[in-house]
C-alpha positions in Angstrom: 0.0 0.0 0.0 1.3 3.4 -0.9 0.8 6.4 1.3 1.5 10.1 1.6 2.4 12.2 4.6 2.2 16.0 4.5 4.8 17.6 6.6 3.7 21.3 7.0 6.2 24.0 7.9 6.9 24.4 11.6 5.3 27.2 13.4 8.7 28.9 14.0 9.4 28.7 10.2 6.1 30.3 9.4 6.7 33.1 11.9 10.2 33.8 10.5 8.8 33.8 7.0 6.0 36.2 8.0 8.6 38.5 9.7 10.7 38.6 6.5 7.6 39.2 4.3 6.2 42.0 6.5 9.6 43.7 6.7 9.8 43.9 2.9 6.2 45.0 2.6 6.3 47.7 5.2 9.4 49.3 3.6 7.7 49.3 0.2 4.4 50.6 1.6 6.3 53.5 3.3 8.2 54.3 0.1 5.0 54.3 -1.9 3.1 56.5 0.6 6.0 59.0 0.7 5.9 59.3 -3.1 2.5 61.0 -2.7 3.2 62.9 0.5 3.3 66.6 0.8 6.9 67.8 0.2 8.3 71.2 1.1 11.7 70.8 2.7 11.6 67.0 3.1 11.3 67.0 6.9 7.9 65.2 6.9 9.1 62.4 4.7 12.3 62.2 6.8 10.2 61.8 9.9 8.3 58.8 8.5 8.6 55.3 9.7 6.6 52.0 9.4 5.8 49.4 12.1 4.2 46.1 12.0 2.5 44.1 14.7 0.6 40.9 14.0 -1.2 41.3 10.6 -1.1 45.1 10.6 1.4 47.5 9.0 1.2 51.2 10.2 2.9 54.2 8.7 3.6 57.2 10.7 4.8 60.8 10.1 6.1 62.5 13.2 6.2 66.1 12.0 3.7 68.2 14.0 2.0 69.4 10.8 1.6 66.0 9.3 -2.0 65.5 10.6 -3.0 68.9 9.3 -1.3 68.1 5.9 -3.1 64.7 5.8 -6.6 66.1 6.3 -6.7 69.8 5.3 -3.4 70.9 3.9 -2.7 72.0 0.4 -0.7 69.6 -1.7 2.7 71.2 -2.2 3.2 70.3 -5.9 1.7 68.3 -8.6 1.6 64.6 -7.8 1.1 65.1 -4.0 -2.2 64.4 -2.3 -4.0 64.8 1.0 -4.4 61.4 2.7 -1.4 60.3 0.6 -1.4 56.8 2.2 -4.9 56.2 0.9 -3.8 57.3 -2.5 -0.8 55.0 -2.4 -3.0 52.1 -1.3 -5.4 52.7 -4.2 -2.5 52.7 -6.6 -0.2 50.0 -5.1 -2.3 47.9 -2.7 -2.3 44.9 -5.0 1.5 45.1 -5.3 1.8 45.2 -1.5 -0.2 41.9 -1.3 2.0 40.4 -4.0 5.1 41.4 -1.9 3.7 39.7 1.1 2.7 36.6 -0.8 6.1 36.3 -2.6 7.9 36.9 0.7 6.1 34.1 2.4 6.5 31.7 -0.5 10.2 32.5 -0.9 10.9 32.1 2.8 9.1 28.8 3.1 
């Protein structure tokens, strides 16, 4: 009699793969968001960083005026947007999912 045994990846391997995939995705997400962010002297983009916890990736801009610029500011030049993260997600969200998927597959 022939048989087959499926040996799934270990939990630690899955967690390591997820950490690698999320690191790559959060770096790309931040880059894409900053592409559309208001730009004057570059200090807002320079203050940006991304974090991930569990299945969430959060991007932050620490300049005091970033919340104002997000909701009510005036885009500084052509190609910048209010709520620039939402604009980036509408343009690149599918790519971000692909980065996560590829990262998981490659690491496993």
